[in-house]
Z-matrix of the N, CA and C atoms (Angstrom, degrees):
N
C 1 1.459
C 2 1.497 1 109.59
N 3 1.364 2 116.85 1 -44.23
C 4 1.427 3 116.84 2 178.92
C 5 1.526 4 114.57 3 -68.69
N 6 1.334 5 115.91 4 -31.43
C 7 1.481 6 118.96 5 175.62
C 8 1.548 7 111.39 6 -63.31
N 9 1.321 8 114.24 7 -41.60
C 10 1.464 9 121.16 8 -179.21
C 11 1.516 10 108.15 9 -64.44
N 12 1.339 11 116.11 10 -45.61
C 13 1.424 12 123.15 11 179.91
C 14 1.552 13 113.46 12 -60.83
N 15 1.323 14 113.97 13 -40.66
C 16 1.530 15 118.60 14 177.07
C 17 1.489 16 110.80 15 -67.11
N 18 1.321 17 116.66 16 -38.44
C 19 1.508 18 119.70 17 178.72
C 20 1.537 19 109.14 18 -65.39
N 21 1.314 20 118.58 19 -39.07
C 22 1.501 21 121.89 20 -179.33
C 23 1.577 22 107.97 21 -64.98
N 24 1.327 23 116.69 22 -45.83
C 25 1.429 24 122.25 23 -179.48
C 26 1.537 25 110.18 24 -64.30
N 27 1.261 26 116.84 25 -44.83
C 28 1.506 27 123.91 26 -177.75
C 29 1.535 28 109.43 27 -61.35
N 30 1.333 29 115.48 28 -45.97
C 31 1.434 30 120.27 29 -176.52
C 32 1.542 31 111.71 30 -83.92
N 33 1.294 32 115.48 31 -5.62
C 34 1.545 33 121.35 32 -176.00
C 35 1.517 34 110.51 33 47.80
N 36 1.311 35 114.40 34 42.57
C 37 1.481 36 121.84 35 -178.66
C 38 1.513 37 107.92 36 -116.98
N 39 1.281 38 115.36 37 124.55
C 40 1.520 39 118.25 38 177.11
C 41 1.517 40 106.23 39 -104.10
N 42 1.345 41 111.41 40 123.39
C 43 1.457 42 118.10 41 177.61
C 44 1.556 43 110.06 42 -74.16
N 45 1.288 44 115.84 43 144.19
C 46 1.472 45 120.02 44 173.70
C 47 1.521 46 110.69 45 -77.31
N 48 1.337 47 116.27 46 -39.35
C 49 1.430 48 120.85 47 176.59
C 50 1.517 49 109.68 48 -122.10
N 51 1.291 50 114.87 49 128.23
C 52 1.425 51 121.08 50 179.47
C 53 1.539 52 110.34 51 -76.66
N 54 1.311 53 116.73 52 148.72
C 55 1.532 54 118.93 53 172.07
C 56 1.473 55 111.36 54 -59.74
N 57 1.319 56 114.28 55 147.51
C 58 1.412 57 120.75 56 -179.43
C 59 1.554 58 112.38 57 -53.96
N 60 1.300 59 116.96 58 -37.26
C 61 1.493 60 120.09 59 -178.91
C 62 1.483 61 114.47 60 -66.39
N 63 1.372 62 116.15 61 -27.53
C 64 1.399 63 117.94 62 178.34
C 65 1.531 64 111.87 63 -77.10
N 66 1.325 65 118.01 64 -37.52
C 67 1.475 66 120.07 65 172.96
C 68 1.515 67 110.56 66 -65.18
N 69 1.320 68 116.63 67 -38.89
C 70 1.438 69 118.50 68 177.83
C 71 1.554 70 110.58 69 -66.28
N 72 1.274 71 117.15 70 -36.63
C 73 1.471 72 121.83 71 176.72
C 74 1.588 73 109.26 72 -59.96
N 75 1.268 74 116.38 73 -47.20
C 76 1.528 75 120.40 74 -179.05
C 77 1.519 76 108.97 75 -61.36
N 78 1.340 77 117.07 76 -42.78
C 79 1.424 78 121.21 77 179.42
C 80 1.554 79 111.49 78 -66.93
N 81 1.317 80 117.26 79 -45.15
C 82 1.446 81 120.85 80 -176.95
C 83 1.579 82 110.85 81 -69.79
N 84 1.291 83 115.64 82 -31.50
C 85 1.477 84 119.55 83 179.54
C 86 1.520 85 110.87 84 -59.15
N 87 1.359 86 118.18 85 -29.81
C 88 1.426 87 122.32 86 179.77
C 89 1.527 88 117.15 87 -63.75
N 90 1.282 89 114.01 88 -17.41
C 91 1.487 90 120.40 89 177.91
C 92 1.552 91 112.26 90 -78.76
N 93 1.350 92 114.99 91 -8.56
C 94 1.457 93 120.36 92 -174.78
C 95 1.545 94 110.24 93 -131.69
N 96 1.350 95 114.73 94 45.61
C 97 1.476 96 118.48 95 -176.56
C 98 1.502 97 113.52 96 -66.34
N 99 1.349 98 117.53 97 -14.76
C 100 1.483 99 116.97 98 176.67
C 101 1.505 100 114.41 99 -80.50
N 102 1.311 101 116.26 100 -8.06
C 103 1.493 102 120.48 101 177.45
C 104 1.466 103 109.76 102 -70.04
N 105 1.334 104 116.44 103 144.55
C 106 1.472 105 121.42 104 173.89
C 107 1.527 106 106.30 105 -91.23
N 108 1.335 107 114.02 106 124.97
C 109 1.459 108 121.47 107 -175.48
C 110 1.521 109 107.48 108 -103.83
N 111 1.350 110 114.87 109 145.86
C 112 1.455 111 121.54 110 176.45
C 113 1.527 112 107.88 111 -67.87
N 114 1.298 113 116.38 112 160.00
C 115 1.479 114 121.63 113 177.44
C 116 1.507 115 109.35 114 -60.14
N 117 1.378 116 116.93 115 -36.52
C 118 1.464 117 118.64 116 -177.14
C 119 1.534 118 110.76 117 -66.51
N 120 1.314 119 113.32 118 -38.01
C 121 1.526 120 117.00 119 -177.97
C 122 1.586 121 106.38 120 -69.54
N 123 1.370 122 116.24 121 -43.36
C 124 1.476 123 118.71 122 178.76
C 125 1.514 124 112.20 123 -57.27
N 126 1.414 125 114.52 124 -43.22
C 127 1.476 126 117.75 125 -179.39
C 128 1.560 127 109.60 126 -65.85
N 129 1.290 128 116.60 127 -39.31
C 130 1.474 129 118.29 128 -178.59
C 131 1.538 130 109.70 129 -68.34
N 132 1.307 131 119.94 130 -41.84
C 133 1.418 132 120.68 131 176.03
C 134 1.492 133 111.80 132 -62.98
N 135 1.262 134 120.53 133 -38.42
C 136 1.477 135 124.84 134 179.13
C 137 1.476 136 107.65 135 -66.97
N 138 1.343 137 119.34 136 -43.20
C 139 1.478 138 121.94 137 179.19
C 140 1.523 139 110.30 138 -60.94
N 141 1.335 140 118.54 139 -49.81
C 142 1.427 141 122.91 140 178.50
C 143 1.536 142 114.47 141 -60.20
N 144 1.384 143 112.87 142 -40.04
C 145 1.451 144 116.54 143 178.35
C 146 1.582 145 111.15 144 -65.94
N 147 1.294 146 114.77 145 -37.82
C 148 1.509 147 119.04 146 175.17
C 149 1.520 148 111.65 147 -62.12
N 150 1.307 149 118.18 148 -43.91
C 151 1.465 150 121.38 149 178.97
C 152 1.481 151 109.58 150 -63.52
N 153 1.342 152 118.25 151 -41.86
C 154 1.471 153 121.92 152 179.01
C 155 1.506 154 112.69 153 -66.25
N 156 1.350 155 116.69 154 -35.01
C 157 1.512 156 119.89 155 179.88
C 158 1.511 157 108.40 156 -61.88
N 159 1.315 158 118.85 157 -36.10
C 160 1.461 159 122.20 158 -176.37
C 161 1.524 160 111.12 159 -76.97
N 162 1.318 161 117.80 160 -23.13
C 163 1.446 162 118.06 161 -168.70
C 164 1.552 163 115.07 162 -132.12
N 165 1.326 164 116.76 163 16.88
C 166 1.466 165 117.58 164 -172.72
C 167 1.517 166 114.45 165 -62.26
N 168 1.327 167 115.84 166 -28.92
C 169 1.446 168 116.52 167 -179.60
C 170 1.514 169 113.56 168 -70.13
N 171 1.315 170 118.18 169 -17.19
C 172 1.467 171 120.71 170 175.06
C 173 1.526 172 113.97 171 -85.85
N 174 1.278 173 116.96 172 -6.95
C 175 1.432 174 120.70 173 -178.72
C 176 1.504 175 113.16 174 -89.90
N 177 1.300 176 115.13 175 166.24
C 178 1.487 177 120.21 176 -175.55
C 179 1.544 178 108.51 177 -67.16
N 180 1.335 179 114.03 178 163.65
C 181 1.428 180 119.88 179 179.96
C 182 1.509 181 109.93 180 -62.58
N 183 1.327 182 117.59 181 -38.54
C 184 1.453 183 122.17 182 -178.94
C 185 1.503 184 108.22 183 -62.43
N 186 1.352 185 117.82 184 -47.19
C 187 1.482 186 121.73 185 177.47
C 188 1.516 187 113.87 186 -60.05
N 189 1.310 188 113.56 187 -39.74
C 190 1.519 189 118.65 188 177.70
C 191 1.538 190 109.00 189 -63.48
N 192 1.304 191 118.51 190 -45.57
C 193 1.458 192 119.09 191 173.92
C 194 1.531 193 114.43 192 -56.16
N 195 1.328 194 114.67 193 -47.07
C 196 1.462 195 116.51 194 178.29
C 197 1.517 196 114.07 195 -61.35
N 198 1.335 197 115.52 196 -39.84
C 199 1.471 198 121.51 197 177.70
C 200 1.529 199 111.28 198 -67.26
N 201 1.337 200 119.45 199 -36.21
C 202 1.452 201 120.76 200 177.36
C 203 1.559 202 108.78 201 -63.20
N 204 1.300 203 118.68 202 -43.67
C 205 1.449 204 119.88 203 177.07
C 206 1.523 205 112.60 204 -66.18
N 207 1.327 206 116.41 205 -39.74
C 208 1.456 207 119.81 206 176.71
C 209 1.478 208 112.79 207 -61.63
N 210 1.324 209 118.41 208 -46.63
C 211 1.471 210 121.24 209 -176.67
C 212 1.543 211 108.86 210 -71.47
N 213 1.332 212 118.40 211 -36.89
C 214 1.468 213 122.09 212 177.46
C 215 1.506 214 110.37 213 -58.99
N 216 1.335 215 116.88 214 -49.49
C 217 1.467 216 120.92 215 -175.11
C 218 1.579 217 109.38 216 -71.49
N 219 1.306 218 117.93 217 -23.41
C 220 1.475 219 121.15 218 -179.09
C 221 1.526 220 111.15 219 -96.46
N 222 1.307 221 119.54 220 14.30
C 223 1.403 222 123.15 221 170.89
C 224 1.539 223 117.06 222 87.03
N 225 1.317 224 115.82 223 2.64
C 226 1.472 225 117.99 224 177.45
C 227 1.548 226 108.16 225 -95.73
N 228 1.278 227 113.66 226 67.53
C 229 1.462 228 121.94 227 -172.69
C 230 1.558 229 112.37 228 -68.11
N 231 1.315 230 119.11 229 -37.82
C 232 1.497 231 118.72 230 178.15
C 233 1.580 232 111.02 231 -60.15
N 234 1.335 233 116.10 232 -40.43
C 235 1.455 234 116.44 233 -177.77
C 236 1.544 235 107.83 234 -74.26
N 237 1.288 236 121.24 235 -38.02
C 238 1.429 237 123.95 236 174.92
C 239 1.509 238 111.20 237 -57.73
N 240 1.302 239 118.20 238 -40.56
C 241 1.444 240 122.71 239 179.88
C 242 1.582 241 110.12 240 -71.33
N 243 1.289 242 116.50 241 -33.96
C 244 1.460 243 119.88 242 177.31
C 245 1.516 244 109.32 243 -64.67
N 246 1.362 245 118.11 244 -44.46
C 247 1.459 246 122.65 245 179.88
C 248 1.559 247 109.20 246 -61.92
N 249 1.330 248 115.66 247 -48.20
C 250 1.503 249 119.89 248 -179.10
C 251 1.517 250 110.57 249 -63.06
N 252 1.302 251 119.89 250 -39.95
C 253 1.403 252 121.24 251 176.75
C 254 1.572 253 111.14 252 -62.89
N 255 1.341 254 113.57 253 -40.33
C 256 1.483 255 118.05 254 -178.10
C 257 1.549 256 108.19 255 -68.33
N 258 1.309 257 119.44 256 -40.61
C 259 1.438 258 123.56 257 178.34
C 260 1.518 259 109.31 258 -62.23
N 261 1.355 260 116.21 259 -42.66
C 262 1.450 261 120.62 260 178.56
C 263 1.551 262 111.61 261 -61.99
N 264 1.320 263 116.22 262 -42.46
C 265 1.467 264 118.76 263 -179.97
C 266 1.537 265 114.22 264 -66.13
N 267 1.311 266 115.17 265 -27.98
C 268 1.510 267 120.09 266 179.25
C 269 1.493 268 114.62 267 -91.11
N 270 1.313 269 117.74 268 2.02
C 271 1.437 270 120.73 269 -175.29
C 272 1.542 271 108.30 270 -85.37
N 273 1.289 272 113.19 271 160.05
C 274 1.501 273 121.37 272 170.89
C 275 1.521 274 109.17 273 -101.68
N 276 1.322 275 115.17 274 128.76
C 277 1.452 276 118.69 275 -177.51
C 278 1.531 277 107.59 276 -120.54
N 279 1.346 278 112.40 277 122.20
C 280 1.451 279 119.69 278 -175.70
C 281 1.574 280 109.69 279 -131.62
N 282 1.267 281 115.59 280 139.09
C 283 1.502 282 120.43 281 177.93
C 284 1.551 283 108.82 282 -59.68
N 285 1.303 284 119.60 283 -42.27
C 286 1.421 285 125.30 284 -177.12
C 287 1.507 286 114.31 285 -79.10
N 288 1.314 287 115.74 286 -40.67
C 289 1.488 288 121.11 287 -171.29
C 290 1.548 289 115.17 288 -104.87
N 291 1.291 290 118.01 289 -8.51
C 292 1.470 291 119.74 290 179.93
C 293 1.520 292 110.95 291 85.49
N 294 1.312 293 114.50 292 -158.06
C 295 1.481 294 123.24 293 -178.06
C 296 1.511 295 109.18 294 -104.91
N 297 1.290 296 119.24 295 122.61
C 298 1.486 297 121.96 296 -178.16
C 299 1.566 298 107.85 297 -154.42
N 300 1.306 299 117.30 298 179.27
C 301 1.402 300 125.77 299 -179.05
C 302 1.479 301 110.64 300 -117.90
N 303 1.315 302 118.99 301 134.35
C 304 1.467 303 121.93 302 177.84
C 305 1.487 304 110.49 303 -78.38
N 306 1.283 305 119.18 304 91.83
C 307 1.475 306 123.87 305 178.84
C 308 1.537 307 107.84 306 -139.86
N 309 1.274 308 114.77 307 158.25
C 310 1.427 309 121.90 308 177.03
C 311 1.464 310 112.10 309 -91.93
N 312 1.287 311 117.85 310 142.03
C 313 1.450 312 122.14 311 177.01
C 314 1.555 313 106.20 312 -70.64
N 315 1.306 314 115.24 313 142.43
C 316 1.452 315 121.79 314 179.54
C 317 1.559 316 114.28 315 -110.68
N 318 1.280 317 113.24 316 -169.70
C 319 1.442 318 121.35 317 -176.36
C 320 1.517 319 111.33 318 -78.12
N 321 1.359 320 117.97 319 -40.64
C 322 1.460 321 121.53 320 -174.12
C 323 1.510 322 111.34 321 -79.12
N 324 1.292 323 118.32 322 161.14
C 325 1.464 324 123.91 323 179.84
C 326 1.495 325 110.78 324 -60.32
N 327 1.316 326 119.39 325 -33.89
C 328 1.468 327 122.25 326 -174.58
C 329 1.555 328 110.44 327 -85.89
N 330 1.317 329 114.05 328 3.48
C 331 1.509 330 119.50 329 174.72
C 332 1.535 331 109.91 330 -106.80
N 333 1.313 332 116.47 331 8.63
C 334 1.490 333 123.85 332 -177.22
C 335 1.503 334 108.04 333 -81.72
N 336 1.334 335 117.56 334 129.41
C 337 1.414 336 122.57 335 -175.56
C 338 1.542 337 113.01 336 -57.52
N 339 1.328 338 116.77 337 -37.43
C 340 1.452 339 121.29 338 -177.08
C 341 1.527 340 109.00 339 -68.37
N 342 1.373 341 115.96 340 -42.20
C 343 1.468 342 118.93 341 179.99
C 344 1.524 343 110.21 342 -68.81
N 345 1.286 344 118.73 343 -36.84
C 346 1.504 345 121.93 344 176.88
C 347 1.496 346 110.37 345 -61.57
N 348 1.344 347 117.01 346 -51.69
C 349 1.425 348 122.04 347 -178.16
C 350 1.597 349 110.44 348 -61.28
N 351 1.306 350 115.43 349 -40.58
C 352 1.472 351 119.48 350 177.54
C 353 1.483 352 112.61 351 -65.26
N 354 1.271 353 118.45 352 -38.42
C 355 1.495 354 121.22 353 176.47
C 356 1.505 355 112.42 354 -68.66
N 357 1.353 356 117.65 355 -36.87
C 358 1.410 357 122.51 356 177.64
C 359 1.580 358 108.97 357 -63.02
N 360 1.304 359 117.25 358 -41.19
C 361 1.430 360 120.81 359 177.71
C 362 1.551 361 109.22 360 -58.38
N 363 1.351 362 113.41 361 -48.33
C 364 1.481 363 118.53 362 -179.21
C 365 1.512 364 110.13 363 -61.43
N 366 1.320 365 120.01 364 -46.91
C 367 1.452 366 123.83 365 -179.90
C 368 1.526 367 112.47 366 -58.12
N 369 1.358 368 116.21 367 -50.59
C 370 1.454 369 120.31 368 -178.70
C 371 1.535 370 110.96 369 -65.46
N 372 1.316 371 115.71 370 -38.97
C 373 1.544 372 118.65 371 178.82
C 374 1.508 373 112.26 372 -68.59
N 375 1.319 374 116.43 373 -46.75
C 376 1.468 375 118.10 374 -174.19
C 377 1.551 376 110.82 375 -67.84
N 378 1.317 377 115.30 376 -43.94
C 379 1.497 378 116.12 377 -174.36
C 380 1.538 379 109.47 378 -78.54
N 381 1.324 380 117.42 379 -20.85
C 382 1.500 381 124.61 380 178.54
C 383 1.503 382 115.42 381 56.25
N 384 1.343 383 116.43 382 20.42
C 385 1.463 384 117.70 383 177.39
C 386 1.530 385 111.52 384 -76.90
N 387 1.241 386 119.05 385 -33.77
C 388 1.482 387 124.04 386 -178.56
C 389 1.501 388 111.01 387 -128.51
N 390 1.340 389 117.81 388 45.03
C 391 1.455 390 120.55 389 -178.76
C 392 1.490 391 115.39 390 -60.70
N 393 1.295 392 118.33 391 -18.26
C 394 1.453 393 119.52 392 -179.09
C 395 1.494 394 110.24 393 -69.91
N 396 1.363 395 119.09 394 -10.74
C 397 1.459 396 119.84 395 176.87
C 398 1.522 397 115.66 396 -98.75
N 399 1.312 398 114.81 397 3.76
C 400 1.488 399 117.27 398 -176.07
C 401 1.523 400 112.00 399 -62.83
N 402 1.314 401 119.01 400 -39.02
C 403 1.450 402 120.67 401 179.40
C 404 1.501 403 108.87 402 -64.03
N 405 1.299 404 120.30 403 -42.33
C 406 1.468 405 122.86 404 179.82
C 407 1.548 406 108.17 405 -66.04
N 408 1.315 407 118.91 406 -40.12
C 409 1.490 408 119.18 407 178.85
C 410 1.499 409 112.29 408 -63.29
N 411 1.360 410 115.54 409 -41.03
C 412 1.443 411 116.99 410 178.66
C 413 1.542 412 112.00 411 -73.14
N 414 1.276 413 116.88 412 -32.33
C 415 1.488 414 120.55 413 176.15
C 416 1.575 415 110.59 414 -59.96
N 417 1.333 416 113.97 415 -43.59
C 418 1.502 417 119.07 416 178.40
C 419 1.495 418 111.67 417 -61.45
N 420 1.383 419 115.44 418 -38.41
C 421 1.473 420 118.48 419 177.95
C 422 1.500 421 110.46 420 -65.62
N 423 1.289 422 116.52 421 -41.28
C 424 1.516 423 116.76 422 178.43
C 425 1.520 424 113.06 423 -71.15
N 426 1.280 425 116.50 424 -33.35
C 427 1.476 426 118.95 425 177.03
C 428 1.535 427 111.96 426 -67.96
N 429 1.338 428 114.74 427 -34.42
C 430 1.469 429 119.79 428 175.14
C 431 1.541 430 108.65 429 -64.91
N 432 1.290 431 120.44 430 -39.57
C 433 1.445 432 124.70 431 177.71
C 434 1.524 433 111.66 432 -66.40
N 435 1.365 434 115.44 433 -30.72
C 436 1.432 435 118.00 434 -178.04
C 437 1.516 436 111.37 435 -69.71
N 438 1.319 437 117.72 436 -34.24
C 439 1.445 438 120.88 437 178.22
C 440 1.518 439 118.56 438 -100.19
N 441 1.310 440 115.44 439 -12.45
C 442 1.499 441 122.15 440 -179.53
C 443 1.528 442 109.76 441 -137.76
N 444 1.285 443 115.29 442 171.13
C 445 1.431 444 118.11 443 175.64
C 446 1.548 445 107.26 444 -101.38
N 447 1.346 446 118.57 445 148.90
C 448 1.445 447 120.82 446 172.34
C 449 1.512 448 107.16 447 -68.46
N 450 1.256 449 118.17 448 122.12
C 451 1.460 450 125.42 449 -164.25
C 452 1.498 451 115.21 450 -60.37
N 453 1.316 452 119.52 451 -38.35
C 454 1.498 453 121.73 452 -175.58
C 455 1.551 454 108.57 453 -136.67
N 456 1.282 455 113.62 454 170.69
C 457 1.510 456 119.70 455 175.60
C 458 1.526 457 106.39 456 -68.52
N 459 1.304 458 120.40 457 -32.62
C 460 1.458 459 119.97 458 177.63
C 461 1.573 460 110.54 459 -67.26
N 462 1.320 461 114.35 460 -37.94
C 463 1.538 462 118.14 461 176.79
C 464 1.541 463 108.57 462 -63.86
N 465 1.341 464 115.39 463 -45.74
C 466 1.459 465 117.82 464 -177.98
C 467 1.587 466 109.51 465 -60.43
N 468 1.383 467 116.46 466 -45.01
C 469 1.452 468 119.14 467 178.42
C 470 1.523 469 112.20 468 -60.75
N 471 1.372 470 116.67 469 -44.06
C 472 1.446 471 119.41 470 177.35
C 473 1.542 472 113.33 471 -61.10
N 474 1.336 473 114.25 472 -40.31
C 475 1.469 474 118.60 473 -177.88
C 476 1.517 475 110.90 474 -67.61
N 477 1.344 476 116.55 475 -43.00
C 478 1.451 477 120.77 476 179.17
C 479 1.559 478 110.68 477 -63.72
N 480 1.311 479 115.40 478 -42.27
C 481 1.511 480 122.95 479 176.25
C 482 1.517 481 108.09 480 -56.13
N 483 1.341 482 115.58 481 -51.24
C 484 1.460 483 122.18 482 -175.80
C 485 1.534 484 111.38 483 -65.29
N 486 1.295 485 119.44 484 -36.99
C 487 1.449 486 120.80 485 -177.47
C 488 1.544 487 109.37 486 -77.37
N 489 1.298 488 119.07 487 -32.80
C 490 1.456 489 121.26 488 -179.57
C 491 1.556 490 112.63 489 -83.45
N 492 1.306 491 118.34 490 -22.24
C 493 1.456 492 123.93 491 -178.54
C 494 1.441 493 115.60 492 -68.27
C-alpha cells in the first residue's frame, strides 16, 4: 500500500479508480483500529480515502460496500449513509427473491455474488441506516443458495457470518 502511495505521489498522478487491493486494505485496516499507525500510513490512508470520496460511484458495488463500512468506522458517517442510500436505491427488491443487485459474477473472489451479498448485509447492518432491509438481504442470500452453490469455502464462511450477524 505504501509503495503504491509513493508511486502516486512521485508521479503526481491521481487515479480515478483505486485498485481493488487498496480499497480492501482500507476496509481490512478497520478491524485493527487499536494499532498505532505511522504518520506515513495515516497520510496514505487519508489520500486513498480522498480519492475514493471523489470517485466512489464509479467503483463496484462490493467496493462501495467496503468503503461505506470504512467511512462509518472512521467517523465519516454522512458519507457512509450516502453510499448506503445509493446502494439501496440501485437494488432490486422482490417479494420472492429478497433484496439484491443485478450484477454478473466475475473471475475474482470479490466479484463473487455470494461474497457481494454477504458484504452488503454487513454494510447495511453495521451502519444501521437501512436496517429494515436486513431480512430481505438475508433472504436473497438464502434464495441464491437454494438455486446455486456457494462458490468457495470463503464464500460459505462469509455467508454464514452474514446470516448469523
